[in-house]
N, C-alpha and C positions, 0 to 999 in steps of 0.2 A: 504494499499500499506506500512504499514511500518512492515508488518509480517514479519519474518526473511525468510519466502518462497519465496519472492519478490527478494531479494538480494538487492545489493547496487551498485550504478554506480560507476567507478573509480573517485578516487580525489586523491588529495595531491602528493606525488612522481609517483604512477601510473600512472595518469594523465599527467604529465610532460613525462613522455617516450612515452604516446602515442601520445603526439603532436608533436613528433619527428619522428613518422613513416608517409612513404609517401602514405602509404592509407588511412589517416585520414587528411580529408579536412572539412573545414567550419564546424568543430565542431563536424564532424561523419564522421565512416568509409564507404569507397566506395567500392562496385565493380570495377573490372579491366574494365566490358563493363557497359556502361549506362542500369541500370536494376531498372524496377517497381516492388514493390512488387505487386500490382493486377495492371490491364490495367485504364489506364484513362478513358475509357468508360465503365467500369464496375460500375455494378449496385450494390451498398451499400445494397439496400435495398432488392433486389433478393438475394444478397448473405447471408443476412441475413436469410431470409425466406428459403432458400434452407437448411442451415443449421439447422436449427430448423424443418425442415419436410426430411430427411434425408429418400431416400428408404430403405426399411426393408433388401435388400440384401449389404447394407452398412456392417451389422454385420453376421458373421456366424451363422446358424442355427441350429449348435450343438456346444459340444466342442472341442476346439483346440485339434489336437493329439499333446502330447507331449513325449519326454523321459527323464526320471529321470535318469542322468548320477551322479555318484558319483565324484565330483569336486574334492575332497581331495585326490582321488587317480588316477586321470586321469595320463595317460601315460606322462612321461617327456621325454622319449627320441627320441619323432616323432614331428614335429609339429602341435599343434592340434588347431581347431577353436570350440568354443560351441558356437550358436546363439540361443538368450532368447527372440526373437521376436522383431519386430521393429528396433532399431538400436543398443541396447546392446548384446556385444558378448567378450567373452574370448579369449584370444589368449595364449596359453602355450608352452615352449619349452625350455628344457636344464636348467629347474631351475627357468626361468622367465615368472610369469604370469604378465599377462598386460589385463587391464578390460577397455572397451571402452563404452561411454554413457550410464551407467546403470541407468535404471528404474524399480526400483522394489517393488513401493508402492503399485501397482493396478490402477493408473491413470495417467495422463499426461498433469495436471492443477496445477494450485496453490491450487485447493479445491477438496477434496476427492471425493465430489458428481458427477466431472463435467470429460469427456475424460475418463471414466471406461475402464481399460483392457478387452478383448475379455475372455470369460470362458474358463477355461483350460490352457491360455497364460502364466498364475501367480505360476507355481509348484514351482518355485524357490524363496529362500529367501536369504537374505546378510547370515544367518549363513551356509548355503549350501558353502559357499566360506570360503578358507582358507587366507594366508598372499598375499597380492596384491602388487606387486613391482613398477608395474606405473599403475594409473587411467588416462586416457586419457579422456577429454572434448573437443569435437569437437567446441560446440559454447552453448549459453545460454538457448535456449528455453528449455519450459519445458519437451517435451519427449526427450529430449537428457540429460538434468541436472536438477535431480530432490531433492529437499533440503532433503526430509525424505531421500530418499537412499545414498544419498552422507555422511550426518552427523552418518547414521548407518556405514556405510564402512569406516569412517575415521580412527579409532583406527587400521585399519589392512592396511591401505595403507601407503606404503614408501614414493613417491612422487606422485604429481597431475601435468599432463602437458596438458594445453589448448592453447585457442587464447588469444591474448593481451587483457588484461583488463576484462576478465574472472574471474581474480584472486580476484578481490573485490568482487565478490558474496562468494568465498571460505574462505577470509579472515573473511568476516563479520559472516560467519556461524561457527569460531571458528577454522578454519586451520591455522597452523601457517605459516607466510611467507616464512619461510625456506624451507617449503616442497611444494612450488609451483613454475612451472616455467610456464613462459608465453613465447608466439613464437607471432613474426608478420610473414607475409608470407617471406619462404624462410629461415630463419632462422634455424640453424642447432644444434643439442646437441649430445654429445656423452654420450650415458648413461654407457657404459662400452666399453671394448675392440672392441666387435663384437656387439653390438647393438648401433643403431645409429637413431634420430628420426629428420625429415625434417618436415615444415609445408609447406603447398604448397596452394595456393589460392582456393578457392572455390565462388561461384555465390548463395548467399543467402543476408540473415539479420540478426538483433539479437533484442534481449530486451525481458525483464521480465515485463514491465508495459505499462505506456503509450508513453513513451521517447523510439525510436529506434535507434540502429546502435553505441551505447556509448561503446561498445564490439566488437572485431571481429569475423569472422565466418572463420571456416580454414578446409583444409583437412590435412591429414599426410601420409610422407612417413615411413614405418617402415623399416628398415634394421636388422633383427634379424639372426644373427650365417649366413647362407649361403642361407636365404629367404629373398625374397622383398616382404612386402605387402603394398598396398594401402587402408586407412581407409577416406572414403568418405566424413563421415559427411553428410550434406544435401546442395545440389547444383542444381541450374539450369545446363543446357546444354550451354557451352560456349569452345573458343577455348583453356582455361588452360588445360584442357585434354590430348590435343596433347603435349601443352607443357611439361607438366609433365612426359608424356611416353618417349618424346624425350630423357628429362633428366636424369630419373631414371629407366625406364623401361627396360627388359619387367619383369612386376610383377608377382608372382608365383600366388597369388590371389589378387582381388579387391574387396571390399565391397562397394557397388555403391546402392544409395537409387534407389527407383522402383514404391513407392506409395505417396498417399498423393497428388496427382498432379490435376490440374483442368486448366479449358481453361481461369477463370480470373486472374489466377497467371501463365502463362506458364515461366515465368524467372528464377523462385526459385525454383523449383521441377521439375526433369526430368517425361515426359512420357516415359514409360517402352521402347519403341522403342528407346530413345535418351540413356539410360542407358545401351544398346547393343553397341549403337555407341561409347558412352562414354569408355566402356571396351575393345574397339577395337583401339581407339586413346591411350588409356594407355599401349595398346600392351599386355594385359592380358592373361594369361595362364588359367587362370579359373575366373567364374564371380559369386559372391556370391551377389543375390540381397536381400538388407534388405529395412528397413524402411515401414515393412507393417506386417500384421498378426498378431496386439496387440492390435490397436486403432483404431477410426472412427475419424480422421480427414480432412476428403474429402469426396466427394458425387458419388463416383463410390464403386462397389460391392466390400466388402472385398478381395478377391481372383483376381479380374481382372487384378492387377500388374503383378503378377507371371505367368498367364495365356499369358498374351501379351509381356513378358520377354521370356518365353518359346517358344512360339512361334516364336518370331524374331530370338532370338539366334540361332535355329533350323535351318532358314532361312540364317543365317549369318555363321554357323560352328563356332558359340561362345563357347566353353566347359563351362558346367552351373552346378553348384550344388545348391539344393533345401531341405536341410536336415528340418526335423522337430525342433521345438524348442528344444534343449537340445541335440538333436542328435550330435554325434563329427565329424568334418570333420578332417581328416588326411593326411595333403600335402604330394602329391606324391604316396599315396595310397589308401585313401579312400575317395570319394565324392559322398555322400547321394545324390538319384535324383529321389525317390518315389513322386509319383504325389499327395501328403496326401491331398491337400485342395479340393480335387475334391468331397463335400458331399453339 
């Protein structure tokens, strides 16, 4: 547990600041609504048995089809988003490069032999990227904050933006505190004249070891020149989506998690139908479903999340984009929607 990959919980001045947060009570961060990570009546024995005896269809039967886009020559005059599977994506527009929750180590755990990525989903490496102006980390779970990836990216990143307390891990990994900006919910940062970042609530939890909720989890509103983008992170469904939509919507695009759900943990991850409802609450013009297509973290079929989202979005007339890994989205111009997961 003392290895670098586990990070370090907040202490000193950082902990003093955390103690001033209205979201930090009884020594831990709290959700807006009472939230169980797993249901009280859930059987831990059954959950462990299910985890180690997953159905075969939790992983794809063939290579994930991906597109290798040259990120160094990516168009800069139009707002562009490139998804890399799960919750990692690049946002680029007018000379600004923003990378969200990058995980490029090939696994979503503290060890390389556990939580491996699907074959075909890891065609990108850190070397494929140029300099990054903003690296955003929504929370400290391994499938969103990867030690190997972060330390490889560090020399390329101008500044790191994350939730309150998460900077403790980054500082432990050698990132200078001067390059780390931490947010409590509703904190606002002016990055430049036409770039603003606002931390907004999410319904989830945190922790990289045996202790939970010593750091905050968050979503973000990104106001990027003439576009407004919602960066969802991980969240169960709750009333905060409507509050955010009323305050900052409509959004040109929202990135919302749609996979890794389960009946034993219904409050910390959304079911696909709730993903569409959250997009409606946010007043989204387009929904990009994420948090699927790369890792096995639940017992549903690997492509079930996107199938259910597509069906519900169709019923609700919610515009949807479903790019392959690496296939660019051009806001206002091109929204890939091929059903590539049908194999």
